[in-house]
N, C-alpha and C positions, 0 to 999 in steps of 0.2 A: 603658794597657792599653787595644788597642780589639777591642771584642767583636763579632767574624760572626753577623751574621744567618740561618740558614739557611731562606729561604723555598721550597723546592723541593716543589710540590703543595701541594693545597688542603686545609682544615683542614676538620673533620666538620662544624661548623655549616655552612660553605659548601655542601660537598657533599647533607647534609636540606633545606638550603632550594632547592636547585635541582630535586633530586628530588620535595620537595612541588608543584614550580611544577608540573612537568614531568605531576604527576599531578591534578592540579588540569587542566590545559589538555587531557588527554588524555580527564576524566569529562564534558569540556563536548563535545570532540566526537563521544563515545559518546552522548551523552543526544539531539543534535542528529540525530545520524545515523540511530538509530532513531527518533527520529521520518519523517524524511524517507521511507525505506521504508514505516512507518505509511501515509503520507500517499499514496505510492506504489501500495499494492497498493487502498488504495480508489479511488483513481483509476483503477486497470485495470479493476475489478471493475466499476464505476459504467458505463465508457463502454462496456465488454460486453454489461452488460445492457441500455444504451440500443440497442445495436448491434442484441442479439439481438430485442428488443422490437419494432424497424422492421423487419427480416426477416422478424418471425412475423406482425405487420401486413400483408405485402407478402402473405405463402405464404397468408393467408385472402383478401384480394383475387383473388389470381391463381387459387386454386383453389374460389373462389365456395363456400365451406363459411362455418360458426359457430366462433365456438369454443366449445371446450368442454373440460374440466381432461384428457381423454383426446387429444386431439390437441394440446396444449400439451405433454403427457407425451412424445407421441410426436416434436413434432419436438423435443422439448428433447434427446432423446433422442438424434436423429439432429445435430442442429445445438448444442448447448450444452457441450460437452467442455470443459472447464476454463475455466470462465465464470470462476469465483474464485479465485483464488491461494492463499484459506485456505477451498478446500473446503465455501461457503455454500451452502444449501441455494438453488434458483432457484426462483423462484415468478411465478405470472399473477396480480395481483389488479387488479381495476377498470381493467382496459387497460393494467397497467404492470407490467413483469417486475421483479422485484426478489430481492433476495438477504437470507439471514436474516443477515449476519455484519456485511454491511454496509449503511449509510442510504444512498441517492442524493437529492442536492438538484437539483431540475431546471435551475434557473436557474445552474449553476456548470460545466457538462459541457459541453468541446464538443464540436463533432461532427468527427469525423476523416473 
C-alpha cells in the first residue's frame, strides 16, 4: 500500500513564523521612521530660527534701531509665522533666536 501525502498549503506554525518575522521588521521600520520625523522637525525649526535671527539682525541694522523685546515681538508677529513645526515659543536671548521645544546646536546647522 502506498500512502499519498497531501502537501497543499502551509502549516499553522509556518504561517505564525512568517507573521512574527513581518511584525518584527515592521516594528523596526516604524521606530526608525519616527526617529527620522523627529530629527527632521528639529532641523527645520533650527534652520528657521537661524534664518529669522539673521533677518532680525539685518532689520536692526537697516532700520538703525536697538533690540528690545517689543521690537522683536513685532518683528516676530510679521515674519515669524510657522517657524516651529511643533508650535514652540520663539524667543530672542543673548543675540540668538531660540525655540522652547527644540535646542539648537550652533555648529550643526547648514546655511541654506
